[in-house]
C-alpha positions in Angstrom: 5.8 17.6 -14.8 9.2 15.8 -16.1 10.9 18.3 -14.3 9.3 17.6 -10.8 9.8 13.7 -11.2 13.6 14.4 -12.2 14.2 16.8 -9.2 12.6 14.0 -7.0 14.8 11.3 -8.3 17.7 13.3 -7.7 16.8 14.3 -4.0 15.9 10.5 -3.1 19.1 9.4 -4.4 20.8 12.2 -2.0 18.7 10.7 0.9 18.6 6.6 -0.2 21.5 5.8 2.4 19.1 6.7 5.1 17.6 3.0 6.2 14.1 2.0 7.4 16.0 0.7 10.2 12.6 -0.4 12.5 11.4 -1.9 9.7 14.3 -3.7 7.8 12.9 -7.3 8.0 9.6 -6.3 6.7 9.2 -7.0 2.8 6.0 -5.2 2.0 4.2 -1.7 2.0 0.8 -0.2 1.5 1.0 3.5 1.4 -2.8 4.6 3.1 -4.3 8.3 3.1 -6.0 9.3 5.6 -8.5 12.0 5.4 -9.8 14.6 8.3 -13.2 15.5 6.7 -14.0 17.5 10.0 -13.4 21.1 11.0 -11.6 20.0 14.5 -8.4 18.6 14.9 -8.2 15.2 15.7 -6.0 14.1 18.4 -5.0 10.5 19.3 -8.2 9.3 17.1 -8.2 5.4 16.3 -9.1 5.5 12.7 -11.0 2.6 11.2 -9.2 1.1 8.2 -11.0 -1.9 6.1 -8.5 -3.9 3.9 -8.4 -6.8 2.2 -6.0 -9.4 3.9 -7.3 -12.4 1.6 -5.4 -11.8 -0.8 -1.6 -10.4 0.9 -2.3 -13.7 3.3 -2.7 -16.2 0.3 0.3 -14.7 -1.3 2.5 -15.0 1.6 2.8 -11.4 2.2 0.9 -11.1 5.6 0.8 -13.9 8.3 -2.3 -15.8 8.9 -2.7 -14.2 12.2 -1.6 -10.8 11.1 1.3 -10.8 13.3 3.6 -8.9 11.2 1.1 -6.1 10.6 3.0 -2.7 11.5 1.5 0.9 10.9 3.7 3.8 10.8 4.3 7.3 10.5 6.7 7.5 7.4 8.7 4.9 5.0 11.7 5.0 8.1 9.3 3.9 10.7 10.1 6.5 13.1 6.9 6.0 14.8 4.9 2.8 15.4 1.0 3.5 15.9 -1.0 1.3 17.8 -3.4 -0.7 15.8 -6.1 -3.1 16.9 -7.0 -5.9 14.6 -10.8 -5.8 15.7 -11.6 -9.0 13.1 -12.3 -10.2 10.0 -8.5 -11.6 9.1 -8.2 -13.5 5.8 -10.9 -11.7 4.4 -11.5 -8.7 2.5 -13.3 -6.6 5.1 -10.4 -7.3 8.2 -11.2 -3.9 9.9 -8.3 -2.3 11.9 -8.2 0.7 14.1 -5.3 2.6 13.7 -4.4 5.5 16.8 -3.1 8.5 14.9 -1.5 11.2 17.3 -3.0 14.2 14.7 -4.7 14.9 12.0 -5.2 18.5 11.1 -9.0 19.8 10.2 -9.6 19.3 6.2 -6.5 17.8 5.6 -4.9 14.2 5.1 -1.7 12.7 6.3 0.2 9.5 4.9 0.7 6.9 7.0 2.3 3.4 5.4 1.2 -0.4 6.4 4.6 -2.7 6.6 3.9 -6.5 7.0 6.1 -9.8 5.4 8.2 -10.4 8.3 8.2 -14.4 9.5 9.6 -13.3 12.9 7.7 -10.6 13.9 5.6 -10.6 17.3 1.8 -10.0 17.7 1.4 -6.1 18.4 -2.5 -5.7 17.6 -3.8 -4.0 21.0 -7.1 -2.7 22.2 -5.2 0.0 23.8 -5.5 1.7 20.2 -9.1 2.6 21.1 -10.0 5.2 24.2 -9.7 3.3 27.2 -9.6 1.6 29.9 -12.8 2.8 31.3 -14.2 0.8 34.3 -18.0 -0.2 34.2 -18.8 1.0 37.8 -16.1 3.7 37.6 -14.3 2.0 40.2 -17.2 2.6 42.8 -16.1 1.9 46.4 -18.9 0.4 48.8 -16.9 -0.6 52.2 -20.2 -3.0 54.3 -19.5 -6.2 54.3 -21.2 -9.6 54.3 -20.6 -13.3 53.9 -23.1 -15.4 51.8 -22.0 -19.0 50.4 -23.2 -19.7 46.7 -24.9 -16.7 45.6 -24.6 -14.0 42.8 -24.4 -10.8 43.3 -23.9 -7.8 40.3 -25.9 -5.0 38.4 -27.9 -4.4 35.5 -26.8 -1.9 33.2 -27.1 -0.9 29.4 -24.3 0.6 27.1 -24.5 4.1 25.7 -22.1 3.4 23.1 -20.7 0.0 21.8 -18.0 -0.9 24.2 -14.8 -3.4 23.7 -14.8 -5.2 26.9 -10.9 -6.4 27.5 -10.9 -7.4 31.1 -13.0 -8.9 34.0 -12.6 -7.6 37.2 -13.4 -7.3 41.3 -12.8 -5.7 44.6 -13.8 -8.1 47.5 -12.9 -7.9 51.0 -11.3 -11.4 51.3 -8.7 -12.6 48.6 -10.2 -15.4 46.8 -10.3 -16.4 43.1 -14.2 -15.7 41.8 -16.2 -16.1 38.7 -17.2 -13.1 37.0 -20.2 -13.5 34.6 -21.5 -11.5 32.2 -25.3 -12.2 31.0 -27.3 -11.1 28.2 -30.5 -9.9 30.2 -33.1 -10.3 27.4 -31.6 -13.7 26.6 -30.1 -14.7 29.8 -27.0 -16.6 27.9 -24.1 -16.3 29.3 -21.7 -14.4 27.1 -18.1 -14.4 28.8 -16.9 -15.8 32.3 -13.7 -16.2 33.5 -12.3 -16.9 37.4 -10.5 -13.6 38.2 -7.2 -14.0 40.3 -7.7 -14.0 44.0 -5.7 -10.2 44.4 -5.6 -8.0 46.9 -8.1 -7.5 50.2 -9.6 -4.2 49.1 -8.3 -3.2 45.6 -9.9 -3.9 42.4 -8.0 -6.4 40.5 -8.7 -7.8 36.8 -7.8 -10.7 34.5 -8.0 -10.3 30.5 -10.6 -11.9 28.4 -8.7 -13.9 25.9 -10.1 -11.8 23.5 -11.9 -8.6 23.5 -15.9 -8.6 23.7 -18.1 -6.4 21.8 -21.0 -4.9 23.6 -23.4 -2.9 21.1 -25.1 0.2 22.4 -28.5 -0.7 23.5 -27.5 -3.9 24.8 -28.6 -4.6 28.3 -27.0 -7.1 30.5 -25.9 -8.2 34.0 -22.4 -8.6 35.6 -22.2 -10.7 38.2 -19.8 -12.1 40.8 -20.1 -15.3 42.3 -19.3 -16.0 46.3 -18.3 -19.7 46.8 -18.5 -21.1 50.2 -17.3 -18.9 52.9 -16.8 -15.9 50.4 -17.3 -12.0 51.5 -18.2 -9.2 49.5 -18.7 -5.5 49.7 -22.2 -3.3 49.6 -23.5 -0.4 50.0 -26.1 2.1 48.6 -24.8 3.4 44.9 -26.0 3.8 41.7 -22.2 5.0 40.3 -21.6 4.1 36.6 -19.0 4.3 33.8 -19.6 7.3 31.9 -20.6 5.3 28.7 -23.4 3.0 30.4 -26.8 3.5 32.3 -27.2 1.9 35.4 -30.4 0.1 36.2 -30.5 -1.7 39.6 -28.6 -4.7 41.9 -29.3 -7.9 41.1 -28.6 -10.9 42.9 -29.4 -14.8 43.6 -29.0 -17.0 46.4 -28.4 -21.0 46.6 -27.2 -21.0 43.0 -24.1 -21.3 41.2 -21.8 -19.0 38.8 -23.7 -20.0 35.8 -27.7 -19.0 37.4 -29.0 -15.7 35.6 -30.1 -13.5 39.1 -33.5 -12.4 38.8 -33.9 -10.7 42.4 -33.7 -7.1 42.3 -32.5 -3.9 44.5 -32.3 -0.3 43.6 -29.4 2.0 44.2 -27.1 -0.6 45.4 -23.8 -2.0 44.7 -23.1 -5.7 45.9 -20.2 -7.6 45.4 -18.2 -5.6 43.6 -17.8 -7.2 40.1 -16.2 -4.8 37.2 -15.2 -4.7 33.6 -12.8 -2.4 31.8 -14.0 -1.4 28.3 -13.0 0.5 25.5 -14.5 3.0 23.4 -14.5 4.3 19.5 -14.9 7.7 19.5 -17.0 9.1 16.9 -17.1 12.2 14.8 -19.3 13.3 11.9 -18.3 12.7 9.3 -15.7 10.4 9.9 -12.0 10.0 8.5 -11.7 8.1 5.3 -9.2 6.4 3.9 -7.5 5.2 0.7 -5.1 2.0 0.2 -2.8 2.8 -2.7 -0.8 0.1 -4.5 1.6 -2.0 -2.6 5.3 -2.0 -3.1 8.3 -4.6 -1.7 11.7 -3.5 -0.6 13.3 -5.8 -3.5 15.3 -3.4 -5.8 14.2 -3.9 -9.4 16.4 -5.4 -11.8 18.1 -3.3 -14.3 15.9 -2.9 -17.3 17.0 -5.2 -20.8 17.0 -5.2 -24.3 17.7 -1.3 -24.8 17.8 -0.4 -28.6 18.5 2.7 -30.2 17.7 3.9 -33.5 19.1 7.4 -35.0 16.8 10.0 -36.2 17.8 13.6 -37.4 19.4 15.3 -34.6 17.7 12.8 -32.5 17.4 9.3 -31.1 14.9 6.8 -30.7 15.0 4.2 -27.7 13.3 1.1 -26.9 13.5 -1.7 -24.1 11.9 -4.6 -22.4 9.2 -3.5 -19.6 10.3 -4.9 -16.1 8.1 -7.5 -14.7 8.3 -6.4 -11.2 4.7 -5.8 -9.6 5.7 -2.4 -8.3 7.3 -0.8 -11.2 6.9 3.1 -10.9 9.0 4.7 -13.9 12.3 4.4 -15.7 15.2 6.9 -15.9 16.9 7.8 -19.0 20.7 8.6 -18.9 22.8 9.8 -22.0 27.0 10.6 -22.5 28.7 11.1 -24.9 31.7 8.5 -23.7 30.8 5.4 -22.7 31.0 6.1 -18.6 27.9 5.8 -16.4 29.9 8.0 -13.7 29.7 11.3 -16.0 26.5 10.1 -17.6 23.6 12.7 -17.5 19.6 12.1 -16.3 18.0 13.5 -19.2 14.4 12.4 -18.9 11.8 9.9 -17.3 9.0 8.1 -18.4 6.2 6.1 -16.6 6.0 2.6 -16.6 4.7 0.2 -18.5 5.8 2.9 -21.2 9.6 1.8 -22.5 10.0 4.3 -25.2 11.4 7.6 -25.4 12.4 9.8 -28.1 15.8 12.2 -27.7 15.7 15.3 -29.7 18.0 18.3 -29.9 21.1 15.9 -30.3 23.6 17.0 -33.0 24.0 14.9 -35.8 27.6 12.9 -36.6 27.9 12.8 -32.7 28.2 9.4 -30.8 25.5 9.1 -27.8 25.6 6.3 -25.4 22.1 5.7 -23.5 21.4 3.9 -20.5 18.3 2.9 -18.5 17.4 2.6 -14.9 14.3 1.1 -13.1 12.5 2.8 -10.2 9.5 0.9 -8.1 6.9 2.3 -6.0 8.8 1.7 -2.7 8.0 4.4 -0.3 11.8 5.2 -0.5 12.3 4.4 -4.0 14.5 1.6 -5.2 16.4 2.0 -8.0 17.8 -0.4 -10.3 21.5 -0.7 -11.4 22.3 1.0 -15.2 21.0 -1.2 -18.0 23.8 -2.6 -20.6 24.8 0.5 -22.7 23.5 1.2 -26.6 24.8 3.9 -28.8 24.0 5.7 -31.9 24.8 8.3 -33.9 22.2 10.7 -35.0 22.0 11.3 -38.6 20.4 13.5 -41.3 17.8 11.6 -43.2 16.9 13.6 -46.2 13.3 13.2 -47.9 13.2 14.9 -51.5 10.3 14.7 -54.1 12.5 15.3 -57.7 9.2 14.7 -60.0 6.0 16.3 -60.1 4.9 13.0 -62.0 2.6 10.9 -60.1 3.3 7.3 -60.6 0.5 4.6 -61.1 1.2 1.8 -59.1 3.1 1.7 -55.6 6.8 0.7 -55.7 9.8 0.5 -53.3 12.9 0.5 -55.5 16.5 -0.9 -54.7 18.7 1.4 -53.1 22.0 3.2 -55.3 24.7 2.5 -54.9 24.6 -0.6 -53.5 26.9 -1.8 -51.9 27.4 1.7 -50.4 29.4 3.6 -47.6 27.8 5.3 -45.8 25.5 7.1 -47.9 22.6 5.4 -50.1 19.3 6.6 -51.9 16.1 4.7 -51.8 13.4 5.4 -53.7 9.6 4.5 -53.2 6.3 5.3 -55.4 3.2 6.1 -54.1 -0.1 6.6 -56.7 -2.1 8.0 -54.0 -1.9 9.9 -50.4 -0.9 7.2 -48.2 0.5 6.7 -44.5 3.9 5.0 -45.0 6.5 3.4 -43.4 10.2 2.3 -44.3 12.6 0.6 -41.8 15.8 -0.6 -41.7 16.3 -4.0 -40.1 19.4 -6.2 -39.5 19.7 -9.7 -40.5 18.2 -10.6 -37.3 15.1 -9.0 -37.2 16.4 -6.3 -35.3 15.0 -2.3 -35.8 17.9 -0.2 -37.0 16.4 3.0 -38.2 13.1 4.0 -39.0 13.3 6.2 -42.0 9.9 7.7 -42.3 6.6 7.2 -40.7 3.9 9.6 -41.5 1.7 10.3 -44.1 2.8 11.6 -47.7 0.9 12.9 -51.0 1.0 11.0 -54.1 4.0 11.1 -55.6 8.2 9.5 -56.4 10.2 10.3 -53.2 13.7 9.3 -52.8 15.5 9.1 -48.9 19.2 9.8 -48.9 20.0 7.5 -45.7 23.5 7.9 -44.0 24.3 5.0 -42.1 27.7 6.0 -40.5 26.7 4.7 -37.1 26.4 1.1 -38.4 28.8 -2.2 -39.1 29.3 -3.2 -42.1 27.0 -6.1 -43.5 23.4 -6.8 -45.1 20.4 -5.1 -44.0 16.9 -5.2 -45.1 14.6 -2.2 -45.7 10.6 -3.0 -45.6 7.9 -0.4 -46.9 4.7 -0.4 -45.5 1.5 1.3 -46.9 -2.1 0.0 -45.6 -2.3 -1.2 -49.4 1.5 -2.5 -50.2 4.3 -3.9 -48.5 7.7 -4.3 -50.3 11.2 -5.8 -48.9 14.6 -5.2 -50.5 18.3 -5.8 -49.4 20.8 -3.5 -49.2 24.8 -4.1 -48.2 26.9 -1.8 -46.3 30.7 -2.0 -46.7 32.7 0.2 -44.9 
């Protein structure tokens, strides 16, 4: 796994110069995996995605009206997909429809949602759904009549959930007309707009302020109001859009645009009013989606606090955890000279782990180490090198010179003391114990861990080589579950 990760890092380093030009002003991204569970290829399919916009809007990551939301094909934003923000913005159930060009059967595609652009314009469009379709299937009737102050229209029932976007009309004299949608059961007005005059004999439409959703099975009446001197078309027809059922023609006389029409004629179209609508295609089972953790476009800061301790042919590294919310992993570099340009990438560890042990080193050779931080952004952002630290691996010899079993725990003064650069530290264990002995500098920083393991009862001597340290006074502490002691030693070079 680490070899694969290192290869991926090198690959992204080579590609990092490719910018995401279309989305350079966007600050945040969410990877989204969409899974087609069916055996059919989905083409231009509007996938439903439910997303919690309440949290990112509260954080300032998304504009309150959602105008900065974009769904794209890849991290570079080479293709921006049509999407429609259906509703429930600033809640944990905001619904989007995203039109995906192709999803293979029983397969997944990865897309991205970008946000965080104060200057972005609204691109949410109902065109993400299937449509537009005409409610009358653009019926053409040709007889004309002039009747003032009347309603003419038709009763219908949707067979699918409809998303109505425009009201329109076809009339023999070009005047503005009210088009009204009534609920048949309650007679309530669901929507009403005044459609522009348009052109004689041609359907013309005006957009609703927001799409109107008509559930399947909800019977309604669409009516065109004729004012004083207005004309209308009429003729025998029950033509209707493919997703609706036609019932009859509905009308009223000496009425207003707000009057529910109750008179009935069968197999006629009068008016003629129309509306444009979209549908959400369905497939069983529907595609699923999985929203992955977000990331931002800010490059992480270089890690801090890198500290190395020497081991036998090894080096132990520890550093401070980066605080960016989208941290992914850390890269460890090594060199035998103080030069990042020729430093080798030796391994990586996943955040939040901030420790690493490099084995297989040569005792007595000075090694320099650096750390880089990598975030989760779709083209990984990689920090600068940390400040370096160096270490000289040394062989720590532990001997058990006698078979005598001590009667108490003890940590003895090192000898010789002062020393340069090798000294001996004796400790006694009256019973089997897990024991640690750690060297610290006078600032309390760990310098080297001499032992950190379970040992049987006995008297032990550690031979320690401090050749990689500066002259000074150091502290060594022995700890078991029943005993702790501290002593000082002095290194003079």
